[in-house]
C-alpha positions as CSV (number, residue, x, y, z in Angstrom):
1,M,104.0,112.0,111.1
2,A,105.1,110.5,107.8
3,T,102.4,109.2,105.3
4,A,102.5,105.5,104.1
5,V,101.5,106.6,100.6
6,G,104.0,105.6,98.0
7,K,105.7,103.1,100.5
8,K,105.3,99.4,100.9
9,F,102.9,98.7,103.7
10,P,104.7,97.5,106.9
11,D,105.7,93.8,106.8
12,L,104.3,92.7,110.1
13,N,102.3,89.6,111.3
14,V,99.2,90.4,113.4
15,D,96.9,88.3,115.2
16,A,93.4,88.0,113.5
17,M,90.1,86.4,114.0
18,N,87.6,85.0,111.6
19,E,83.9,84.4,111.8
20,M,84.7,80.7,112.7
21,G,86.5,81.8,115.8
22,D,89.9,80.8,114.6
23,T,92.8,83.0,115.6
24,F,95.6,83.1,113.1
25,K,98.5,85.5,112.0
26,L,97.8,87.7,109.0
27,N,100.4,89.7,107.2
28,V,98.6,92.6,105.1
29,L,101.5,93.0,102.8
30,E,101.7,89.4,102.1
31,E,98.0,89.1,101.6
32,A,98.5,91.7,98.7
33,V,101.6,90.3,97.1
34,N,101.0,86.7,97.5
35,N,97.4,86.8,96.3
36,K,98.2,89.5,93.5
37,K,95.2,91.5,94.8
38,K,94.6,94.9,96.1
39,V,93.7,95.2,100.0
40,L,91.5,97.5,101.6
41,L,92.4,97.7,105.3
42,F,90.1,99.8,107.5
43,W,90.8,100.7,111.3
44,Y,88.1,101.4,113.7
45,P,88.5,102.5,117.4
46,K,86.7,99.8,119.6
47,D,84.4,96.8,119.3
48,F,81.0,96.9,120.9
49,T,80.6,100.8,120.1
50,F,78.4,102.8,118.1
51,V,79.6,104.1,114.8
52,C,81.9,101.0,114.4
53,P,79.2,98.3,113.6
54,T,77.6,100.5,111.0
55,E,80.9,100.7,109.1
56,L,81.7,96.9,109.6
57,H,78.1,96.2,108.1
58,A,78.6,98.7,105.3
59,F,81.8,97.1,104.0
60,Q,80.2,93.6,104.4
61,A,77.3,94.8,102.4
62,A,79.6,96.0,99.7
63,L,82.1,93.0,99.8
64,S,80.9,91.4,96.4
65,E,81.8,94.9,94.9
66,F,85.3,94.8,96.3
67,E,85.6,91.1,95.2
68,K,84.7,92.2,91.7
69,R,87.7,94.6,91.9
70,N,90.1,91.9,92.9
71,T,90.3,93.5,96.4
72,I,90.5,91.7,99.8
73,V,88.7,93.7,102.7
74,I,90.3,93.4,106.2
75,G,89.0,95.2,109.3
76,A,91.2,96.1,112.3
77,S,91.1,97.4,115.9
78,C,93.2,97.0,119.0
79,D,90.7,94.6,120.6
80,T,91.9,91.0,121.3
81,P,90.9,88.1,119.0
82,E,88.3,86.9,121.8
83,V,86.5,90.2,121.8
84,H,86.3,90.2,118.2
85,F,84.6,86.8,118.4
86,A,82.3,87.9,121.1
87,W,81.3,90.8,118.8
88,L,80.8,88.6,115.7
89,N,78.4,86.3,117.9
90,Q,76.2,89.4,118.8
91,S,73.3,89.9,116.4
92,K,73.1,93.0,114.2
93,D,69.8,94.2,115.8
94,N,71.5,93.9,119.1
95,G,74.5,96.2,118.1
96,G,76.7,93.3,116.9
97,I,78.5,92.3,113.8
98,E,77.1,88.7,113.2
99,G,77.3,88.0,109.5
100,V,80.6,89.9,108.9
101,T,82.8,87.4,107.0
102,Y,86.1,89.2,106.3
103,P,89.0,88.9,108.9
104,L,89.5,91.3,111.7
105,L,93.1,92.2,112.8
106,A,93.5,92.1,116.7
107,D,96.4,94.5,117.2
108,S,96.1,94.3,120.8
109,N,99.9,94.8,121.1
110,R,99.7,97.9,119.2
111,N,102.6,97.0,117.0
112,L,101.1,97.8,113.6
113,S,99.1,100.7,114.7
114,S,102.1,102.2,116.3
115,V,104.3,102.0,113.0
116,L,101.3,103.5,111.2
117,G,101.0,106.3,113.7
118,I,97.3,106.1,114.0
119,L,96.8,105.8,117.8
120,D,94.9,108.3,119.8
121,I,97.5,109.4,122.2
122,T,97.5,113.2,122.8
123,N,100.4,113.2,125.2
124,E,102.9,111.0,126.7
125,V,104.4,111.7,130.2
126,Y,107.4,110.1,131.8
127,D,106.6,109.2,135.4
128,E,110.0,109.4,137.3
129,A,108.6,107.7,140.4
130,T,107.6,104.6,138.6
131,G,110.0,104.9,135.5
132,T,107.0,104.3,133.2
133,V,105.5,106.3,130.3
134,Q,102.0,107.1,130.7
135,V,99.7,108.1,127.8
136,E,96.8,110.5,127.6
137,G,94.1,109.5,125.3
138,D,92.4,106.1,124.9
139,N,95.4,104.7,122.9
140,V,92.9,103.2,120.3
141,T,93.0,103.8,116.5
142,Y,91.3,106.5,114.6
143,R,89.3,105.6,111.6
144,A,92.3,105.0,109.3
145,T,91.9,103.5,105.9
146,Y,94.7,102.1,103.7
147,L,94.3,100.9,100.0
148,I,97.3,98.8,98.9
149,D,98.1,97.6,95.5
150,E,99.1,94.1,94.1
151,E,102.9,95.1,94.9
152,G,102.2,95.9,98.4
153,T,102.4,99.7,97.9
154,V,99.9,102.0,99.7
155,F,98.0,104.2,97.1
156,H,95.5,105.8,99.5
157,E,95.6,106.7,103.3
158,G,92.7,108.6,105.0
159,I,92.1,109.1,108.7
160,N,88.9,110.2,110.2
161,H,88.4,111.3,113.7
162,M,86.3,108.9,115.9
163,P,82.8,110.5,115.3
164,V,82.9,110.4,111.6
165,G,82.0,107.2,109.6
166,R,83.5,106.4,106.2
167,N,81.6,106.4,102.8
168,V,82.3,102.9,101.4
169,N,81.6,103.9,97.8
170,E,84.4,106.4,98.0
171,Y,86.9,103.5,98.3
172,L,85.3,101.5,95.4
173,R,85.9,104.8,93.4
174,L,89.3,105.1,94.5
175,I,90.1,101.5,93.6
176,D,88.5,102.1,90.2
177,A,90.5,105.1,89.5
178,Y,93.7,103.4,90.4
179,T,93.0,100.4,88.4
180,H,92.2,102.6,85.4
181,V,95.6,104.3,85.8
182,Q,97.2,101.0,86.0
183,E,95.5,99.6,83.1
184,K,95.2,102.8,80.7
185,G,98.2,104.8,81.8
186,E,95.9,107.7,82.0
187,V,95.2,109.9,85.0
188,C,91.8,110.5,86.6
189,P,90.6,114.1,87.2
190,A,88.3,115.3,90.1
191,N,85.2,113.5,90.7
192,W,86.2,110.8,88.2
193,E,83.9,107.7,88.3
194,E,84.2,104.6,86.4
195,G,83.0,105.1,82.7
196,K,83.8,108.8,82.8
197,E,86.6,110.5,80.6
198,A,90.1,110.3,82.0
199,M,93.0,112.2,80.6
200,Q,96.7,112.0,79.6
201,A,99.3,113.5,82.0
202,N,100.3,116.5,80.0
203,A,99.5,120.2,79.8
204,K,97.7,120.0,76.4
205,A,95.4,117.1,77.7
206,T,94.5,119.0,80.7
207,A,93.6,122.1,78.9
208,A,91.4,120.0,76.4
209,Y,89.7,118.3,79.3
210,L,89.0,121.5,81.2
211,A,87.6,123.1,77.9
212,A,85.3,120.2,77.4
213,N,84.2,119.9,81.1
């Protein structure tokens, strides 16, 4: 399985749903390039489940922080637009995602998630009797997260297994670090946060940084 980091994000149109109940085509690569913004795309396994709504609300709560950083947030799963809309209409205290305002990809044909290689398929078996390929696993996505820059290039890819929810602040930190690299031409050491010292990409600067820290 190849990584997407350092490559252009796949140029694919995918069905999406917004809070108004409109189904439309969304192309993640074009969102970045045409708007000259970064994009955070996060995949979750299934609507109407347990860890998932906590993540969708956490990204919503931090939306203004992403907007400050010129970053578009997009959620995604393999559910249909109609299922997304039903979940958007269910209140938070009832396990729903009412109040989420960013778009949700509905990759129900698995086109994009297949290209990214993030589907939960443990095995594929060819059934000679029916001439079909049958899969083991739910064929839904892991908790995969992509950070994409203004050129459409992926600069971070992370994949959690189903039970482990994400830390939203870590994505803000990664965006800050990448933006610092873009603007200052410096590199960001371990545990770097906005306002901390970064360093030049050479052995002397590394030695000086390590000596001081």
